[in-house]
mmCIF file of the N, C-alpha and C atoms, coordinates in Angstrom:
data_MODEL
# 
_entry.id   MODEL 
# 
loop_
_atom_site.group_PDB 
_atom_site.id 
_atom_site.type_symbol 
_atom_site.label_atom_id 
_atom_site.label_alt_id 
_atom_site.label_comp_id 
_atom_site.label_asym_id 
_atom_site.label_entity_id 
_atom_site.label_seq_id 
_atom_site.pdbx_PDB_ins_code 
_atom_site.Cartn_x 
_atom_site.Cartn_y 
_atom_site.Cartn_z 
_atom_site.occupancy 
_atom_site.B_iso_or_equiv 
_atom_site.pdbx_formal_charge 
_atom_site.auth_seq_id 
_atom_site.auth_comp_id 
_atom_site.auth_asym_id 
_atom_site.auth_atom_id 
_atom_site.pdbx_PDB_model_num 
ATOM 1   N N  . MET A 1 1  ? 73.462 84.834  93.322 1.00 0.00 ? 1  MET A N  1 
ATOM 2   C CA . MET A 1 1  ? 72.579 84.476  92.234 1.00 0.00 ? 1  MET A CA 1 
ATOM 3   C C  . MET A 1 1  ? 71.423 85.465  92.253 1.00 0.00 ? 1  MET A C  1 
ATOM 4   N N  . ILE A 1 2  ? 71.015 85.837  91.035 1.00 0.00 ? 2  ILE A N  1 
ATOM 5   C CA . ILE A 1 2  ? 69.823 86.689  90.844 1.00 0.00 ? 2  ILE A CA 1 
ATOM 6   C C  . ILE A 1 2  ? 68.900 85.850  89.941 1.00 0.00 ? 2  ILE A C  1 
ATOM 7   N N  . GLN A 1 3  ? 67.639 85.724  90.379 1.00 0.00 ? 3  GLN A N  1 
ATOM 8   C CA . GLN A 1 3  ? 66.700 84.971  89.571 1.00 0.00 ? 3  GLN A CA 1 
ATOM 9   C C  . GLN A 1 3  ? 65.339 85.657  89.722 1.00 0.00 ? 3  GLN A C  1 
ATOM 10  N N  . THR A 1 4  ? 64.698 85.963  88.571 1.00 0.00 ? 4  THR A N  1 
ATOM 11  C CA . THR A 1 4  ? 63.345 86.449  88.533 1.00 0.00 ? 4  THR A CA 1 
ATOM 12  C C  . THR A 1 4  ? 62.458 85.589  87.618 1.00 0.00 ? 4  THR A C  1 
ATOM 13  N N  . ARG A 1 5  ? 61.274 85.450  88.003 1.00 0.00 ? 5  ARG A N  1 
ATOM 14  C CA . ARG A 1 5  ? 60.270 84.631  87.156 1.00 0.00 ? 5  ARG A CA 1 
ATOM 15  C C  . ARG A 1 5  ? 58.964 85.441  87.199 1.00 0.00 ? 5  ARG A C  1 
ATOM 16  N N  . GLN A 1 6  ? 58.422 85.642  86.005 1.00 0.00 ? 6  GLN A N  1 
ATOM 17  C CA . GLN A 1 6  ? 57.107 86.291  85.850 1.00 0.00 ? 6  GLN A CA 1 
ATOM 18  C C  . GLN A 1 6  ? 57.008 87.620  86.612 1.00 0.00 ? 6  GLN A C  1 
ATOM 19  N N  . LEU A 1 7  ? 58.054 88.385  86.455 1.00 0.00 ? 7  LEU A N  1 
ATOM 20  C CA . LEU A 1 7  ? 58.171 89.713  87.186 1.00 0.00 ? 7  LEU A CA 1 
ATOM 21  C C  . LEU A 1 7  ? 57.337 90.761  86.367 1.00 0.00 ? 7  LEU A C  1 
ATOM 22  N N  . ALA A 1 8  ? 56.516 91.472  87.074 1.00 0.00 ? 8  ALA A N  1 
ATOM 23  C CA . ALA A 1 8  ? 55.718 92.529  86.449 1.00 0.00 ? 8  ALA A CA 1 
ATOM 24  C C  . ALA A 1 8  ? 55.566 93.661  87.471 1.00 0.00 ? 8  ALA A C  1 
ATOM 25  N N  . PHE A 1 9  ? 55.281 94.821  86.920 1.00 0.00 ? 9  PHE A N  1 
ATOM 26  C CA . PHE A 1 9  ? 55.085 96.011  87.785 1.00 0.00 ? 9  PHE A CA 1 
ATOM 27  C C  . PHE A 1 9  ? 54.113 96.914  87.102 1.00 0.00 ? 9  PHE A C  1 
ATOM 28  N N  . ALA A 1 10 ? 53.219 97.558  87.870 1.00 0.00 ? 10 ALA A N  1 
ATOM 29  C CA . ALA A 1 10 ? 52.244 98.502  87.276 1.00 0.00 ? 10 ALA A CA 1 
ATOM 30  C C  . ALA A 1 10 ? 52.309 99.783  88.089 1.00 0.00 ? 10 ALA A C  1 
ATOM 31  N N  . TYR A 1 11 ? 52.496 100.892 87.331 1.00 0.00 ? 11 TYR A N  1 
ATOM 32  C CA . TYR A 1 11 ? 52.499 102.217 87.986 1.00 0.00 ? 11 TYR A CA 1 
ATOM 33  C C  . TYR A 1 11 ? 51.047 102.639 88.235 1.00 0.00 ? 11 TYR A C  1 
ATOM 34  N N  . ALA A 1 12 ? 50.845 103.591 89.140 1.00 0.00 ? 12 ALA A N  1 
ATOM 35  C CA . ALA A 1 12 ? 49.492 104.072 89.499 1.00 0.00 ? 12 ALA A CA 1 
ATOM 36  C C  . ALA A 1 12 ? 48.753 104.582 88.277 1.00 0.00 ? 12 ALA A C  1 
ATOM 37  N N  . GLY A 1 13 ? 49.498 105.183 87.350 1.00 0.00 ? 13 GLY A N  1 
ATOM 38  C CA . GLY A 1 13 ? 48.880 105.759 86.156 1.00 0.00 ? 13 GLY A CA 1 
ATOM 39  C C  . GLY A 1 13 ? 48.369 104.660 85.106 1.00 0.00 ? 13 GLY A C  1 
ATOM 40  N N  . GLY A 1 14 ? 48.697 103.437 85.394 1.00 0.00 ? 14 GLY A N  1 
ATOM 41  C CA . GLY A 1 14 ? 48.250 102.349 84.565 1.00 0.00 ? 14 GLY A CA 1 
ATOM 42  C C  . GLY A 1 14 ? 49.291 101.697 83.629 1.00 0.00 ? 14 GLY A C  1 
ATOM 43  N N  . THR A 1 15 ? 50.474 102.297 83.635 1.00 0.00 ? 15 THR A N  1 
ATOM 44  C CA . THR A 1 15 ? 51.522 101.740 82.760 1.00 0.00 ? 15 THR A CA 1 
ATOM 45  C C  . THR A 1 15 ? 52.018 100.396 83.404 1.00 0.00 ? 15 THR A C  1 
ATOM 46  N N  . GLU A 1 16 ? 51.900 99.326  82.633 1.00 0.00 ? 16 GLU A N  1 
ATOM 47  C CA . GLU A 1 16 ? 52.290 98.023  83.173 1.00 0.00 ? 16 GLU A CA 1 
ATOM 48  C C  . GLU A 1 16 ? 53.569 97.532  82.452 1.00 0.00 ? 16 GLU A C  1 
ATOM 49  N N  . LEU A 1 17 ? 54.530 97.101  83.237 1.00 0.00 ? 17 LEU A N  1 
ATOM 50  C CA . LEU A 1 17 ? 55.758 96.527  82.618 1.00 0.00 ? 17 LEU A CA 1 
ATOM 51  C C  . LEU A 1 17 ? 55.826 95.027  82.902 1.00 0.00 ? 17 LEU A C  1 
ATOM 52  N N  . LEU A 1 18 ? 56.121 94.221  81.901 1.00 0.00 ? 18 LEU A N  1 
ATOM 53  C CA . LEU A 1 18 ? 56.252 92.839  82.017 1.00 0.00 ? 18 LEU A CA 1 
ATOM 54  C C  . LEU A 1 18 ? 57.714 92.516  81.629 1.00 0.00 ? 18 LEU A C  1 
ATOM 55  N N  . PHE A 1 19 ? 58.443 91.845  82.566 1.00 0.00 ? 19 PHE A N  1 
ATOM 56  C CA . PHE A 1 19 ? 59.885 91.602  82.341 1.00 0.00 ? 19 PHE A CA 1 
ATOM 57  C C  . PHE A 1 19 ? 60.147 90.151  81.978 1.00 0.00 ? 19 PHE A C  1 
ATOM 58  N N  . PRO A 1 20 ? 61.172 89.895  81.237 1.00 0.00 ? 20 PRO A N  1 
ATOM 59  C CA . PRO A 1 20 ? 61.542 88.523  80.883 1.00 0.00 ? 20 PRO A CA 1 
ATOM 60  C C  . PRO A 1 20 ? 62.120 87.811  82.103 1.00 0.00 ? 20 PRO A C  1 
ATOM 61  N N  . ASP A 1 21 ? 62.086 86.530  82.088 1.00 0.00 ? 21 ASP A N  1 
ATOM 62  C CA . ASP A 1 21 ? 62.720 85.732  83.177 1.00 0.00 ? 21 ASP A CA 1 
ATOM 63  C C  . ASP A 1 21 ? 64.237 85.916  83.093 1.00 0.00 ? 21 ASP A C  1 
ATOM 64  N N  . VAL A 1 22 ? 64.897 86.069  84.276 1.00 0.00 ? 22 VAL A N  1 
ATOM 65  C CA . VAL A 1 22 ? 66.317 86.297  84.321 1.00 0.00 ? 22 VAL A CA 1 
ATOM 66  C C  . VAL A 1 22 ? 66.962 85.343  85.349 1.00 0.00 ? 22 VAL A C  1 
ATOM 67  N N  . GLU A 1 23 ? 68.099 84.839  84.992 1.00 0.00 ? 23 GLU A N  1 
ATOM 68  C CA . GLU A 1 23 ? 68.921 84.022  85.926 1.00 0.00 ? 23 GLU A CA 1 
ATOM 69  C C  . GLU A 1 23 ? 70.368 84.323  85.685 1.00 0.00 ? 23 GLU A C  1 
ATOM 70  N N  . VAL A 1 24 ? 71.020 84.812  86.753 1.00 0.00 ? 24 VAL A N  1 
ATOM 71  C CA . VAL A 1 24 ? 72.437 85.159  86.686 1.00 0.00 ? 24 VAL A CA 1 
ATOM 72  C C  . VAL A 1 24 ? 73.165 84.447  87.818 1.00 0.00 ? 24 VAL A C  1 
ATOM 73  N N  . ALA A 1 25 ? 74.105 83.585  87.469 1.00 0.00 ? 25 ALA A N  1 
ATOM 74  C CA . ALA A 1 25 ? 74.850 82.842  88.526 1.00 0.00 ? 25 ALA A CA 1 
ATOM 75  C C  . ALA A 1 25 ? 75.718 83.789  89.287 1.00 0.00 ? 25 ALA A C  1 
ATOM 76  N N  . GLY A 1 26 ? 76.137 83.352  90.506 1.00 0.00 ? 26 GLY A N  1 
ATOM 77  C CA . GLY A 1 26 ? 77.047 84.175  91.322 1.00 0.00 ? 26 GLY A CA 1 
ATOM 78  C C  . GLY A 1 26 ? 78.317 84.431  90.580 1.00 0.00 ? 26 GLY A C  1 
ATOM 79  N N  . GLY A 1 27 ? 78.752 85.708  90.643 1.00 0.00 ? 27 GLY A N  1 
ATOM 80  C CA . GLY A 1 27 ? 79.960 86.178  89.884 1.00 0.00 ? 27 GLY A CA 1 
ATOM 81  C C  . GLY A 1 27 ? 79.671 86.450  88.415 1.00 0.00 ? 27 GLY A C  1 
ATOM 82  N N  . GLY A 1 28 ? 78.400 86.251  87.972 1.00 0.00 ? 28 GLY A N  1 
ATOM 83  C CA . GLY A 1 28 ? 78.055 86.575  86.614 1.00 0.00 ? 28 GLY A CA 1 
ATOM 84  C C  . GLY A 1 28 ? 77.800 88.030  86.436 1.00 0.00 ? 28 GLY A C  1 
ATOM 85  N N  . VAL A 1 29 ? 77.602 88.347  85.168 1.00 0.00 ? 29 VAL A N  1 
ATOM 86  C CA . VAL A 1 29 ? 77.372 89.789  84.741 1.00 0.00 ? 29 VAL A CA 1 
ATOM 87  C C  . VAL A 1 29 ? 76.024 89.845  84.098 1.00 0.00 ? 29 VAL A C  1 
ATOM 88  N N  . LEU A 1 30 ? 75.322 90.910  84.366 1.00 0.00 ? 30 LEU A N  1 
ATOM 89  C CA . LEU A 1 30 ? 73.971 91.143  83.756 1.00 0.00 ? 30 LEU A CA 1 
ATOM 90  C C  . LEU A 1 30 ? 74.036 92.500  83.013 1.00 0.00 ? 30 LEU A C  1 
ATOM 91  N N  . LEU A 1 31 ? 73.624 92.511  81.793 1.00 0.00 ? 31 LEU A N  1 
ATOM 92  C CA . LEU A 1 31 ? 73.574 93.743  81.016 1.00 0.00 ? 31 LEU A CA 1 
ATOM 93  C C  . LEU A 1 31 ? 72.107 94.047  80.771 1.00 0.00 ? 31 LEU A C  1 
ATOM 94  N N  . LEU A 1 32 ? 71.674 95.230  81.200 1.00 0.00 ? 32 LEU A N  1 
ATOM 95  C CA . LEU A 1 32 ? 70.304 95.722  80.922 1.00 0.00 ? 32 LEU A CA 1 
ATOM 96  C C  . LEU A 1 32 ? 70.447 96.799  79.845 1.00 0.00 ? 32 LEU A C  1 
ATOM 97  N N  . ARG A 1 33 ? 69.687 96.603  78.781 1.00 0.00 ? 33 ARG A N  1 
ATOM 98  C CA . ARG A 1 33 ? 69.688 97.630  77.737 1.00 0.00 ? 33 ARG A CA 1 
ATOM 99  C C  . ARG A 1 33 ? 68.311 97.743  77.179 1.00 0.00 ? 33 ARG A C  1 
ATOM 100 N N  . GLY A 1 34 ? 68.021 98.941  76.696 1.00 0.00 ? 34 GLY A N  1 
ATOM 101 C CA . GLY A 1 34 ? 66.666 99.162  76.161 1.00 0.00 ? 34 GLY A CA 1 
ATOM 102 C C  . GLY A 1 34 ? 66.489 100.683 75.952 1.00 0.00 ? 34 GLY A C  1 
ATOM 103 N N  . ALA A 1 35 ? 65.421 100.994 75.327 1.00 0.00 ? 35 ALA A N  1 
ATOM 104 C CA . ALA A 1 35 ? 65.083 102.374 75.079 1.00 0.00 ? 35 ALA A CA 1 
ATOM 105 C C  . ALA A 1 35 ? 64.680 103.109 76.400 1.00 0.00 ? 35 ALA A C  1 
ATOM 106 N N  . SER A 1 36 ? 64.734 104.454 76.364 1.00 0.00 ? 36 SER A N  1 
ATOM 107 C CA . SER A 1 36 ? 64.363 105.230 77.463 1.00 0.00 ? 36 SER A CA 1 
ATOM 108 C C  . SER A 1 36 ? 62.886 104.903 77.854 1.00 0.00 ? 36 SER A C  1 
ATOM 109 N N  . GLY A 1 37 ? 62.657 104.666 79.143 1.00 0.00 ? 37 GLY A N  1 
ATOM 110 C CA . GLY A 1 37 ? 61.294 104.326 79.584 1.00 0.00 ? 37 GLY A CA 1 
ATOM 111 C C  . GLY A 1 37 ? 60.897 102.865 79.407 1.00 0.00 ? 37 GLY A C  1 
ATOM 112 N N  . SER A 1 38 ? 61.887 102.001 79.109 1.00 0.00 ? 38 SER A N  1 
ATOM 113 C CA . SER A 1 38 ? 61.536 100.596 78.926 1.00 0.00 ? 38 SER A CA 1 
ATOM 114 C C  . SER A 1 38 ? 61.534 99.767  80.184 1.00 0.00 ? 38 SER A C  1 
ATOM 115 N N  . GLY A 1 39 ? 61.986 100.364 81.279 1.00 0.00 ? 39 GLY A N  1 
ATOM 116 C CA . GLY A 1 39 ? 61.860 99.705  82.567 1.00 0.00 ? 39 GLY A CA 1 
ATOM 117 C C  . GLY A 1 39 ? 63.169 99.164  83.200 1.00 0.00 ? 39 GLY A C  1 
ATOM 118 N N  . LYS A 1 40 ? 64.342 99.590  82.639 1.00 0.00 ? 40 LYS A N  1 
ATOM 119 C CA . LYS A 1 40 ? 65.593 99.114  83.173 1.00 0.00 ? 40 LYS A CA 1 
ATOM 120 C C  . LYS A 1 40 ? 65.817 99.497  84.674 1.00 0.00 ? 40 LYS A C  1 
ATOM 121 N N  . SER A 1 41 ? 65.598 100.700 84.981 1.00 0.00 ? 41 SER A N  1 
ATOM 122 C CA . SER A 1 41 ? 65.764 101.193 86.382 1.00 0.00 ? 41 SER A CA 1 
ATOM 123 C C  . SER A 1 41 ? 64.709 100.602 87.266 1.00 0.00 ? 41 SER A C  1 
ATOM 124 N N  . THR A 1 42 ? 63.518 100.418 86.759 1.00 0.00 ? 42 THR A N  1 
ATOM 125 C CA . THR A 1 42 ? 62.437 99.800  87.521 1.00 0.00 ? 42 THR A CA 1 
ATOM 126 C C  . THR A 1 42 ? 62.794 98.368  87.867 1.00 0.00 ? 42 THR A C  1 
ATOM 127 N N  . TRP A 1 43 ? 63.294 97.617  86.872 1.00 0.00 ? 43 TRP A N  1 
ATOM 128 C CA . TRP A 1 43 ? 63.722 96.225  87.137 1.00 0.00 ? 43 TRP A CA 1 
ATOM 129 C C  . TRP A 1 43 ? 64.759 96.158  88.212 1.00 0.00 ? 43 TRP A C  1 
ATOM 130 N N  . LEU A 1 44 ? 65.738 97.057  88.135 1.00 0.00 ? 44 LEU A N  1 
ATOM 131 C CA . LEU A 1 44 ? 66.821 97.098  89.150 1.00 0.00 ? 44 LEU A CA 1 
ATOM 132 C C  . LEU A 1 44 ? 66.222 97.417  90.557 1.00 0.00 ? 44 LEU A C  1 
ATOM 133 N N  . ALA A 1 45 ? 65.304 98.345  90.647 1.00 0.00 ? 45 ALA A N  1 
ATOM 134 C CA . ALA A 1 45 ? 64.706 98.705  91.901 1.00 0.00 ? 45 ALA A CA 1 
ATOM 135 C C  . ALA A 1 45 ? 63.896 97.570  92.476 1.00 0.00 ? 45 ALA A C  1 
ATOM 136 N N  . ILE A 1 46 ? 63.167 96.837  91.653 1.00 0.00 ? 46 ILE A N  1 
ATOM 137 C CA . ILE A 1 46 ? 62.417 95.617  92.132 1.00 0.00 ? 46 ILE A CA 1 
ATOM 138 C C  . ILE A 1 46 ? 63.396 94.584  92.614 1.00 0.00 ? 46 ILE A C  1 
ATOM 139 N N  . ALA A 1 47 ? 64.445 94.283  91.821 1.00 0.00 ? 47 ALA A N  1 
ATOM 140 C CA . ALA A 1 47 ? 65.419 93.246  92.233 1.00 0.00 ? 47 ALA A CA 1 
ATOM 141 C C  . ALA A 1 47 ? 66.137 93.597  93.512 1.00 0.00 ? 47 ALA A C  1 
ATOM 142 N N  . ALA A 1 48 ? 66.346 94.885  93.746 1.00 0.00 ? 48 ALA A N  1 
ATOM 143 C CA . ALA A 1 48 ? 66.985 95.350  94.980 1.00 0.00 ? 48 ALA A CA 1 
ATOM 144 C C  . ALA A 1 48 ? 65.999 95.442  96.147 1.00 0.00 ? 48 ALA A C  1 
ATOM 145 N N  . GLY A 1 49 ? 64.723 95.217  95.902 1.00 0.00 ? 49 GLY A N  1 
ATOM 146 C CA . GLY A 1 49 ? 63.726 95.296  96.992 1.00 0.00 ? 49 GLY A CA 1 
ATOM 147 C C  . GLY A 1 49 ? 63.251 96.623  97.292 1.00 0.00 ? 49 GLY A C  1 
ATOM 148 N N  . LEU A 1 50 ? 63.486 97.599  96.381 1.00 0.00 ? 50 LEU A N  1 
ATOM 149 C CA . LEU A 1 50 ? 63.079 98.973  96.723 1.00 0.00 ? 50 LEU A CA 1 
ATOM 150 C C  . LEU A 1 50 ? 61.642 99.228  96.238 1.00 0.00 ? 50 LEU A C  1 
ATOM 151 N N  . LEU A 1 51 ? 61.139 98.426  95.315 1.00 0.00 ? 51 LEU A N  1 
ATOM 152 C CA . LEU A 1 51 ? 59.720 98.505  94.889 1.00 0.00 ? 51 LEU A CA 1 
ATOM 153 C C  . LEU A 1 51 ? 59.069 97.154  95.108 1.00 0.00 ? 51 LEU A C  1 
ATOM 154 N N  . ALA A 1 52 ? 57.820 97.157  95.461 1.00 0.00 ? 52 ALA A N  1 
ATOM 155 C CA . ALA A 1 52 ? 57.115 95.840  95.631 1.00 0.00 ? 52 ALA A CA 1 
ATOM 156 C C  . ALA A 1 52 ? 55.841 95.845  94.782 1.00 0.00 ? 52 ALA A C  1 
# 
């Protein structure tokens, strides 16, 4: 299961990303889509524990 609540991230340059709440049950599928620079890779890095 993946679950995020009130997830946010700010880069040193001041760009702040606010992410929607997400809940995916075990065996579920998550689709991330959005424009370039919208934070898809950042969300994945946070969820994987690579960014704090």
